[in-house]
N, C-alpha and C positions, 0 to 999 in steps of 0.2 A: 791205821786209818787217820787218827788224829795227827800223827806226824806228817803224813802226806798232805793233809788239808792245811796244816800250819805252814808248810813250805810253799804250797801253791798260793795261798792267800797273800802271804807277805811278798812273794816275788811279783805277783800280779799288781799288788798295791803300789810297790815302788816303781815298777815298769810303767804303770798308767800315768804316774806323775811325769816321768821322762817323756812319754808320748804326748801328753797334754801340751808341753812346752813347744813342741813342733807345730801345734795347731793354732796357737793363740798369740796375740801381740801383747806387749806390756800393758797397754790400756785395757784390753779385755781381761787379762788376769787381775789388773787392778780393780775392775768392777766386781769380779768374783770375790776378791779379798775384802771389799767393803761389805758385800752381802754376808760373807762369813763372819766378819767382825761384828755386824749388827746382831746376828743370831747369837754369837758367843757372848757378847757383853750382856745381852738381855737374859740369856739362859743362866749365866753365872750369877746374875743378880738374884735369880730365883733359886738356884740349885747349889753350886759348888760350895760357896762359903757357908750357906745355911746348913747344909748337911754335914760339913766337916766336923762340927762339934760332936755329932754322934759317932762318926767314923774314928776320930782320933782320941776320943775319951777312953779312960781306962775301965769305966763301967759299961757293961753290955746293955744296950738300949732295950727297953721292953716295948710291948705293943702300943702303950699309950704314947711313948716317945715318938714312935714312927707315925702314929695317927696325928699327933700335934705337928710334926714336920710337914706332913701332907697338907694339913689345914693351913698352915702358915704359907706354904708355897702357892696354894690356890689363891689366897688373898693377894700375894705379890704379883701373880700373873694378871689378875683383874686390875690391879693398880697400873701395871705397865700398859695394858690395853686401853684403859681410860686416858692415860697420859698421851699415848700415840694418837688417839682420836682428837684430843684437844690441841696438841702441838706436835705435829709429825716431823718437824725439821730435824731434831736430834736423831730420830730413828732412820733418817735418810743419810746419816753421816754428816750432818750439818751441810746439806746440799751437795755432798760428794755425789749423791744420786739425785737425779732430777725428780720434780714433783710427779711426773707421769708414773713413777714406780710406787706411789702411795698404796694402791690396792694390794700389790704384791708384798710390800713390807708388812701390811696388816695380816696377810695370810701367813707370813713368816712368824709373826708374833703369836698368832693363834695356835701354832704348833707347840707353844710352850705349855699349853694346858695339860699336856701329857707328862710333864715333869713330876707331878705328885705321884704318878704311878711308878716311874722308873727310878726316881732318886732314892727312895727308901729301899727299894729292891737292890740297888747297887751297893748301898751301905751294908745290907745284910750279906750279900755275896762276898764283899771284901772281908768283913769280919769273920765269916765262915771259911775264908781262904779258898773260895771256889775260883781259883785262878784260871782254870781252863775255860770255864764258862765266861768269865770276864774277858779273856783273850779272844774268844770267839766273837763276842759282841763287839768289842772295840775294833778288831781287825776287819770284821765283816762290814761294819758301818763305814770304815774308811774305804774299803773296796767298793762299796755301793756308791759312795760319793764320787770317787774317782772315775768309776765306770760311767756313771751318769753324766759327769762333766765331759768326758770324752765323747759320748754320743752326741750331746748338744753342741759341742765344739765342731764335731765332724759335719753336722748338718747346718752349721752357721746360725744356731739359735742359742748361743751361750748366755745371753743376757737374761732371757726368760727362763732358760734352763737352770741357771744358777739357783733361782728361787725354788723351782720345782724339786731339784736335787736335794737341797738342804732341808726343805720341809719333809720330804719323803724319808730321807735318811734319819732325821731326828725322830720322826715317829717310829721308825723301825728300832732305833736305839732304845727308846724308852719302853715300847711295848714288849720287845723280846726280853728285856731284863725283868719286867713285871711278870711275864709268863714263867720265868725261871724261879722267881722268889716272890710269891704273892704276899701282900701285906694287908693291914687293916685299912678301913675306909677313913677319910679325913675327919678330924674333929675340929670344931671351931670354938674351943674354950679359950678365952683370952689369957687366962693364967698359964695354961699349958703351952700355948703358942709363944707367950712372952718368955717362958723358961727356955724354950728351944732357941729363941732369938738371942737371949743373953749368953747362952752357951756357945753361940756361933759368932759373937761380935768380933773377937780377935781374928778368927780365921776368915771371916768375911772381909775385914779390912785388908788382910794380907792378900786375899784373892783379888780384891779390887786393884791393888797395886800391880799384880800380875796382869790383870785385864788391861790396865792402862798401858803397860809396856807393850804387850803383844797385840792389842787390838785398837786401842784408842790412838796409838801412834799412826797406824795406817789411815785412820779416819782423818787425823790432823793433816797428814801429808796429802790426802785426796782433796780435802777442802781448801788447802792453801796452794799446793803445787800441781794438782791434777792427777788423773788416774794413771798416767804413764809412770810417774815416780812411785806410785803405790805398787804398780806391777813389778818394777825393779826391786823394790823392798821385799815384795812377796816371793820373788825368785829366791832371795837369800833365805827367807823363812821356810820355804818349801825344802830347801836343802837341809836345814836343821831338822825338819820333821822326818826326813829320810834317815838322818843319823840318829834320831830319837829312838828308832827301833832298837838300837843297841843297848839302851839303858832303861826304857820304859818299864819293862817287866821287873827289873831289879828294884826300881823305886816303888812300884805298886806292891810288890811283895813285902818290902820292908816297912811300909807305912803302917799297916795294922799289927805287924809283929813287934816292931821296936817298942811301943808303949808297954807291951806285956813282958819285956825283958828289962825294964828300968831297975827293978830290984835285983837283977843279976848282972852286975857290970861286966864280968868276964864274958858272958854270953853276948851281951850287947856289943862289946868291943869286937868279938869274933864276927858278929853280923856286919858291923861296919867295915872290918878288914876284908872279909870275903867280898862284900859289895864293891869295895874300892878296887880289888884285884880283878874281879869279873868285869866291872865297867871299863877299866883301863884296857884289858885284853880285847874287849869288843870294840870300844870306841876309837882307840888310837889307830889301829890298822884301817878301819872303815873310813875315818876322817882323812887320814893320810892319802889313801888311794883316791878318794873323791877329789881332794885338792889337786893332786898331780894330774888327774884325768880330765878335769873340768875344761881346760883349753881345747882338748880333743873333742869332748862332748858338745862344746859350743858350736862346732861345725855342723852338727845336726840341728842346732837351734839358731839359725842365722838372725832371728829377731832379738837375740839376747846377748850379743857381743859386748854391749855396754855393761853387762852384769858379771863378767868373769871374775874380775878382781874382788868385787863385793862378795860374790859367792865363796871365794876362797877364804876371805877374812872371816865371814860368818861361820863357815864350817870349822875352821881352826879354833875360833873363840868359843863356839858352842861345844866343841869336843872337851875342852878343859872344864867348862861349866857343867856339862853332863856327867862327867866322872865324879865331880864333887857333889852334885845334886843327888845322884843315886846313892852315894855312900854316906854323906854327912847330914843332909837335910832331914831325913826321917829320924835319925838319932837325936839331932839337935831339937827337933820338934817334940820328941818323946820326953826329953829331959827338961826343956825350957817352956814347952807349951806353944801357944799361938805366937808369942813374941819372937820365937826363932823364925817361923814362917814369915811373919810380918817384916822382920829385919832384913831377911834375904831379898824379898821382893822390893822393899823400899830402896835398898842400895842398888839393886838392878835398875829400877826406874830412875834413880838419881844418875846412874851411869849413862842411861839412854838420853836423859836430858842434857847431860854434859856433852855427849856426842853430837846431839842435834845442835847445841849452841856452837860447838866448834865448826860444824858443817855450815851454819849460817854466817858466823863471824869471819871465818877464814876464806870464804868464797870457794871452797873446794867443790868439785862437781861430782863427788862420789860419796854415797851414804855409807861406805864401808867403815868410815871413821866412828860410826855409832856402835859397831859390834863389840870391840874390845872392852870399853868401859862397861857396857851393858851386861856382858857375860862374865867378865873376870872379877869385877869388884865384889860380888856376893861370896866368892870362894873363901876369903879370909874371915868373913863374918860367920859362915857356918862352922869353919874350923875352930874358931875361938869360942863359939857357943857350945860346942861339944865339950863335956868335961874332960880334963886331961887324962883321967884314968881309963877313958873309953876311946880316946882318939886313936885312929889307926896309924901305924907308923910306916916308914918306908920299907919296901920289900924288894926281893929279887924280881918279882913280876913287874914292878914299876920300873926298875932299872932296864929290864928287857924292852919294855914299851918305849922308854926314852931312846934307847938305841935304835929301835925301828923308826921312830919319828925323825931322829937326826940323820939317819942314813938316807931315808927317802927325800927329805928336804935338801940334803946336801947334793944328791944327784940332780934333783929338780933345779936347784939354784945354778949348778954348773951348766946344765943344758940351756937354761934361760940366758945366762951370760954369754955362752958360746953360740947362741942362736941356732941350736939344733932344732929340727922339726918337732912340733908338739907331740906327735905320736911316738917318735923315737925317745924323747925325754920321758914321757909317761911310762913307756914300757920298761926303760932302764931303771926308773925309780921303783916301779913295782917289782921287777925281778930282783932288785937289790935287797928287798926285805922279805921275799917269799920264803927263804930258808928259815927265817925267824917266826913267820906268821903262822905257818901250817894252815893253808887255806881251807882244807877240808874240815878241820876242827873248827875254824872260825865260822865257816858257813853253817855248820850244824848248830853251833851254839847261838849264832845270830838269828837263825830262822826257826829252829826247833826248840831249843831249851829256853823257854820263855822266861823262867824265873831262876837263873842259875845260882844267885847268891843264897837264897833261902833254902835251896836244895841241900847245901852243905851245912848251913847253920841250924836249920830245923826250927820248928815252932816250939813254944813253951810246952811243958809236959801236960798242962791241964787242958790243952785243946784236944778235942775228940779225935780218935785215931782215924775216923773216916774222913776227917777234913785235913789231917796233918799231911797226908800224901800229896796234897796240892801245893804245899808250901815250898 
């Protein structure tokens, strides 16, 4: 039953993104991207970085830690609401959204009051390795968002619908997690809250660099260039979120496990090596097939012909980033602490800034130039932050994936040069790699085996047997 539900949810989630692009224009998708960016930036200010100290620490948090976390988050939500009432312009994406949307923006911010319920619960579920519960919450929330956007796009009410969908899905996300793992009520003791804040400083800084790259950049584009360019950018980002299915489970599984293996370098190296092989086996075929198929898919999305090349560059760049992120980043963070997370996100933001500078200075009319430096520069940072004794080496699995990539890209390049029909080129490129990919195995692992790397590596021996089966 869990397997059937996992397949159905993930297929519907990806398919809904593909359908949405047939119903909206770049400007409409740009509006949705700004709304999502506002919610993500504000929620991360209250949640992700603040709670990361409890999640990634080697000590198991106690009830007082969770209560102090909730209290700190309540205070942060109230600060945000007060700021939005006094100066609403930043919360409208610096006028990327017009003033008429102020009431809806406030409603969006009010949904953050549920974070103190869901945040601590999510940390507990991750530390207890309750991966199936987390997968259900994450994928169900994404499915709810996509289904809601489809409905409002179909009835031509996407602008209002974007606010309704994100408020509703965010409430669902936090309340369901709280129901799965109830925690203590918030406490408002300054000393305890300050201790929680101090433990999260490095992770919060790293998270803000990630937020800047992923969500402040669309706001910048919207306020300077308009919603159309934001929509084109979001097209590329949506493709990366589709590909993220290939590595999200591997990364989430390794984040809580890696710190507990720091004193066992051989096991930690095995965790990283397994994650590298698994991520490559899933990501390379998925990204390659997406790249060669995109010119065909764009015929179904006539509004998005300007985004084909951008989408291909984003997909390829993200594929390399995703493989390194899933396998190296959790290990680097376990060994080096918040500095590893901070360094990776800082270099990625620096790469995005370099890309935007090149876009402005060279007069190019395509944002694709931003993707390679944004996604590729963090890879050597993570690699060198992982201690040499733990770094995963080259393997036969990686050689096979390199052959798959080169074979498909070679056929695609030949078809492009000879001006073959897009459909013929895509089919030949896919058929060229099918003997190596084993599509049934790929589909099963991509949609069913949510956490493949940790299945083979296993959790530390001191984790309860009832939780170890989820690893």
